[in-house]
C-alpha positions as CSV (number, residue, x, y, z in Angstrom):
1,M,17.0,31.7,-31.3
2,K,13.7,30.9,-29.9
3,A,14.0,29.7,-26.2
4,I,11.9,27.1,-24.4
5,T,9.2,29.0,-22.4
6,T,6.0,28.2,-20.6
7,Q,4.2,28.9,-23.9
8,N,5.8,26.1,-25.9
9,P,3.4,23.1,-26.5
10,I,4.4,20.4,-24.0
11,D,3.7,17.5,-26.3
12,R,6.0,18.8,-29.1
13,I,8.8,19.3,-26.6
14,V,8.5,16.0,-25.1
15,T,8.1,14.3,-28.5
16,I,11.7,15.8,-29.5
17,V,13.2,13.7,-26.7
18,L,11.2,10.6,-27.0
19,D,11.9,10.2,-30.7
20,A,15.5,10.1,-29.9
21,V,15.2,7.2,-27.3
22,Q,15.5,3.7,-28.4
23,S,14.6,1.8,-25.2
24,P,10.8,1.3,-24.6
25,N,11.3,1.4,-20.9
26,T,13.4,4.5,-21.0
27,R,10.9,6.2,-23.3
28,R,8.0,5.5,-21.0
29,A,9.9,6.7,-17.9
30,Y,11.2,9.9,-19.8
31,G,7.7,10.5,-21.0
32,H,6.2,10.6,-17.5
33,A,9.3,12.6,-16.2
34,L,9.1,15.3,-18.7
35,R,5.3,15.7,-18.7
36,D,5.6,16.2,-15.0
37,F,8.4,18.7,-15.3
38,M,6.6,20.8,-18.1
39,G,3.3,20.7,-15.9
40,W,5.4,22.2,-13.1
41,F,7.2,24.6,-15.3
42,A,4.1,25.9,-16.8
43,T,2.8,26.8,-13.3
44,S,6.0,27.9,-11.8
45,G,5.8,31.6,-13.1
46,E,9.2,31.2,-14.7
47,G,9.6,32.6,-18.2
48,K,12.5,30.7,-19.6
49,L,14.1,27.3,-18.9
50,S,17.5,27.8,-17.1
51,K,19.9,26.1,-14.6
52,R,18.2,27.9,-11.8
53,V,14.8,26.8,-12.9
54,V,16.0,23.1,-12.9
55,R,17.5,23.4,-9.4
56,A,14.1,25.0,-8.2
57,Y,12.3,22.0,-9.6
58,I,14.8,19.5,-7.8
59,T,14.2,21.6,-4.6
60,Y,10.3,21.2,-5.1
61,L,10.6,17.4,-5.7
62,R,12.7,17.0,-2.5
63,D,10.2,19.1,-0.6
64,T,7.6,16.7,-1.7
65,S,9.6,13.7,-0.5
66,T,10.5,12.3,-4.0
67,S,13.1,9.6,-3.7
68,A,16.7,10.4,-4.9
69,Q,16.4,7.7,-7.6
70,S,13.3,9.3,-9.0
71,I,14.7,12.8,-8.9
72,N,17.8,11.5,-10.8
73,L,15.7,9.9,-13.5
74,R,13.9,13.1,-13.9
75,L,17.0,15.1,-14.1
76,A,18.5,12.7,-16.7
77,A,15.3,13.2,-18.7
78,I,15.5,17.1,-18.4
79,K,19.2,17.1,-19.6
80,R,18.3,15.0,-22.6
81,L,15.4,17.5,-23.2
82,V,17.8,20.5,-23.1
83,Y,20.4,19.2,-25.5
84,E,17.7,17.9,-28.0
85,A,16.3,21.4,-27.7
86,A,19.7,23.0,-28.4
87,D,20.0,20.7,-31.4
88,N,16.8,22.0,-32.7
89,Q,17.7,25.6,-32.0
90,A,15.0,25.9,-29.4
91,L,17.7,26.6,-26.5
92,S,21.2,27.9,-26.5
93,L,24.0,25.4,-26.0
94,T,25.3,27.8,-23.2
95,T,22.0,27.2,-21.3
96,A,22.1,23.3,-22.1
97,A,25.8,23.2,-20.8
98,A,24.8,25.0,-17.7
99,I,21.8,22.6,-17.0
100,D,24.1,19.6,-17.6
101,R,26.2,20.7,-14.7
102,V,23.3,20.4,-12.3
103,E,24.5,17.5,-10.1
104,R,22.6,14.2,-9.3
105,I,21.2,13.6,-5.9
106,K,23.5,11.6,-3.9
107,C,21.8,8.0,-3.1
108,E,22.7,6.4,0.1
109,G,21.6,2.8,1.0
110,Q,19.7,0.4,-1.2
111,R,16.0,0.1,-1.6
112,M,14.8,-3.2,0.0
113,G,12.0,-3.8,-2.5
114,R,9.3,-6.5,-1.8
115,R,10.1,-10.2,-1.7
116,L,7.4,-13.0,-1.3
117,S,8.0,-16.2,0.6
118,K,8.1,-19.5,-1.3
119,E,4.8,-20.2,0.5
120,E,3.2,-17.0,-0.9
121,V,4.4,-17.7,-4.4
122,Q,3.2,-21.3,-4.3
123,A,-0.2,-20.1,-3.1
124,I,-0.3,-17.6,-6.1
125,M,0.4,-20.4,-8.6
126,N,-2.2,-22.7,-6.9
127,R,-4.9,-20.2,-7.6
128,P,-7.7,-22.1,-9.5
129,S,-8.3,-20.8,-13.1
130,H,-11.8,-20.3,-14.3
131,D,-11.5,-18.9,-17.7
132,L,-8.9,-17.9,-20.4
133,K,-7.9,-14.9,-18.6
134,D,-7.0,-16.7,-15.4
135,L,-5.0,-19.1,-17.5
136,R,-3.1,-16.4,-19.3
137,D,-2.5,-14.6,-15.9
138,K,-1.2,-17.6,-14.3
139,A,1.2,-18.2,-17.1
140,V,2.4,-14.6,-16.9
141,L,3.1,-15.2,-13.2
142,S,4.9,-18.3,-13.7
143,V,7.3,-16.3,-16.0
144,L,7.7,-13.4,-13.7
145,F,8.3,-15.5,-10.6
146,G,9.9,-18.4,-12.3
147,A,12.2,-16.8,-14.7
148,G,12.7,-13.4,-13.4
149,L,11.9,-11.6,-16.7
150,R,11.2,-7.9,-16.6
151,R,7.6,-7.0,-17.4
152,A,8.6,-5.5,-20.8
153,E,10.5,-8.8,-21.7
154,C,7.5,-10.8,-20.6
155,A,5.1,-8.9,-22.7
156,V,6.9,-9.5,-26.0
157,L,7.8,-13.2,-25.3
158,Q,7.1,-15.4,-28.2
159,F,6.8,-19.0,-28.8
160,D,10.0,-19.0,-30.9
161,N,11.8,-18.0,-27.7
162,I,11.0,-21.3,-26.1
163,R,13.5,-24.1,-27.0
164,M,14.7,-27.4,-25.6
165,I,18.3,-27.3,-25.1
166,N,20.5,-29.8,-23.1
167,A,17.2,-31.7,-22.3
168,R,15.6,-28.7,-20.6
169,W,13.3,-25.8,-21.7
170,V,15.1,-22.4,-22.1
171,L,13.8,-19.0,-23.0
172,V,16.3,-17.9,-25.7
173,D,17.3,-14.6,-27.2
174,I,15.6,-12.4,-24.5
175,T,16.5,-8.8,-25.2
176,G,16.8,-6.8,-22.0
177,K,18.2,-3.5,-20.9
178,G,20.8,-2.0,-23.1
179,N,19.8,-4.5,-25.9
180,K,21.7,-7.3,-24.1
181,I,20.7,-10.7,-25.1
182,R,20.5,-13.5,-22.9
183,S,19.0,-17.0,-22.4
184,V,16.9,-18.2,-19.4
185,P,16.2,-21.6,-18.2
186,I,12.8,-22.3,-17.1
187,A,11.4,-25.0,-14.7
188,A,8.8,-27.7,-15.8
189,W,6.0,-25.9,-13.8
190,T,6.6,-22.8,-15.8
191,K,6.5,-24.5,-19.2
192,C,3.2,-26.3,-17.9
193,A,1.6,-23.0,-17.1
194,I,2.5,-21.6,-20.6
195,D,1.2,-24.9,-22.3
196,E,-2.0,-24.9,-20.5
197,W,-2.8,-21.3,-21.5
198,A,-1.6,-21.8,-25.1
199,A,-3.8,-25.0,-25.5
200,A,-6.8,-23.3,-24.1
201,A,-6.2,-20.3,-26.4
202,G,-5.5,-22.4,-29.3
203,I,-2.4,-20.4,-30.2
204,S,1.1,-21.8,-31.0
205,D,3.1,-19.1,-32.6
206,G,3.6,-15.2,-32.4
207,Y,3.1,-13.7,-29.0
208,I,2.6,-15.9,-26.0
209,F,0.7,-13.4,-23.9
210,R,-2.0,-11.8,-25.9
211,A,-4.5,-8.9,-25.2
212,L,-8.1,-10.1,-24.5
213,R,-11.1,-8.1,-25.6
214,R,-14.4,-8.2,-23.8
215,G,-15.9,-11.6,-23.7
216,G,-12.5,-13.3,-23.6
217,H,-11.7,-12.9,-27.4
218,I,-8.0,-13.3,-28.1
219,T,-6.3,-10.8,-30.2
220,E,-3.1,-10.9,-32.1
221,N,-1.5,-8.2,-30.2
222,S,0.9,-8.6,-27.1
223,M,-0.4,-7.5,-23.7
224,G,1.9,-4.6,-23.2
225,A,4.2,-3.8,-20.2
226,Q,1.3,-2.0,-18.3
227,A,-1.1,-5.0,-18.8
228,I,1.6,-7.3,-17.1
229,Y,1.8,-4.9,-14.3
230,D,-2.0,-4.9,-14.1
231,V,-2.1,-8.7,-13.7
232,L,-0.5,-8.4,-10.2
233,V,-2.7,-5.4,-9.2
234,D,-5.9,-7.1,-10.4
235,L,-5.2,-10.3,-8.5
236,G,-4.3,-8.2,-5.3
237,I,-0.7,-9.6,-5.4
238,P,1.3,-7.4,-3.0
239,C,4.2,-6.8,-5.1
240,A,5.2,-5.3,-8.4
241,P,6.6,-7.3,-11.5
242,H,10.1,-6.0,-10.5
243,D,9.7,-7.4,-7.0
244,A,9.0,-10.8,-8.7
245,R,12.4,-10.7,-10.1
246,R,13.8,-10.0,-6.6
247,T,11.6,-12.9,-5.3
248,M,12.9,-15.3,-7.9
249,A,16.6,-14.3,-7.0
250,Q,16.2,-14.6,-3.4
251,L,14.4,-18.1,-3.5
252,A,16.9,-19.4,-5.9
253,H,19.8,-18.1,-3.6
254,L,18.2,-19.6,-0.6
255,G,17.7,-22.8,-2.5
256,G,21.5,-23.1,-3.1
257,C,21.9,-21.7,-6.6
258,A,25.2,-20.2,-7.5
259,I,24.9,-16.4,-7.5
260,E,26.8,-16.1,-10.8
261,Q,24.0,-18.2,-12.4
262,I,21.3,-16.0,-10.9
263,Q,23.2,-13.0,-12.4
264,L,23.1,-14.5,-15.8
265,T,19.4,-15.3,-15.7
266,L,18.6,-11.9,-14.5
267,G,20.7,-10.3,-17.1
268,H,22.7,-8.0,-14.8
269,S,25.9,-6.6,-15.9
270,S,27.6,-7.5,-12.6
271,I,27.0,-8.5,-8.9
272,T,29.9,-6.7,-7.5
273,T,33.0,-4.9,-9.1
274,T,35.1,-8.0,-8.3
275,Q,32.6,-10.5,-10.1
276,K,32.9,-8.4,-13.3
277,Y,36.0,-10.2,-13.8
278,L,34.9,-13.7,-13.1
279,G,34.7,-16.0,-16.1
280,V,31.4,-17.9,-15.7
281,K,29.5,-20.1,-18.1
282,Q,25.8,-20.4,-17.8
283,N,24.8,-23.9,-16.3
284,L,21.7,-25.2,-17.9
285,T,21.7,-28.4,-15.9
286,D,21.6,-26.8,-12.8
287,A,19.7,-23.5,-13.3
288,P,18.2,-21.0,-10.9
289,C,14.6,-22.0,-11.5
290,D,15.5,-25.7,-10.3
291,H,16.1,-24.3,-6.9
292,L,12.9,-22.3,-6.2
293,G,11.0,-25.3,-4.7
294,L,7.7,-24.5,-6.7
295,S,5.5,-26.6,-8.8
296,F,2.4,-25.9,-11.3
297,S,-1.1,-26.9,-10.3
298,G,-2.9,-27.5,-13.6
299,D,-6.5,-27.5,-13.8
């Protein structure tokens, strides 16, 4: 049986794992984690992968002030790697089982994240638009801050996902983490931002948020999750796409929205253990986006 050593091609080993992962988000995160690990492994001086080596890597990560959440994600990727390697006879089951017993790092407390004020979000939405890219980016921001979609969900949003239900606009059949499907009510200002971009781009079907070539030429391809992230970076907005979800939730809660409705909009499995057992129905008349206190400034 051929063991995984520092001489094995990194891309081949990583591919074994990534091919077995269905979620695009998990695949991307595992890809980064495994390439970092294999890069460290190649310079560690260790000959073969073992439980001791994995523990040494965790110690290295802790010494470099890597967060517990990040270490645990990397450990999950490594454990997936060793079992896939064992299935492919590149590692013994005994070694894989030993590595699987490496304990996760205990996470204490909760990361605060970044939440913008209503005034900050309103200022973002009131930015003037000078070209197609500006209109597209404003529409992207209206979905991130107004609907609380994850960036991967926003990237693949299509016109067919927008429907009128109970006299309001709703993003339907949004597939989130764990392939859970939900519907997300949106406010008029979010729909206006999408409509203004779509009208200027001359598109009405397929992906809503399209990649742009140089010169502002619109493609048929969706933007991609990284491009969604880059929208905030390019505009100098002091938060990440996931912080936009936090902002949306906080503004809706401060506006008086029921927390159960925010839970449904964001697609969370639960708020607390107790609330797992609450029988709630999504309210499309009084939805989270109605409590944000924001509006769309068209050009």
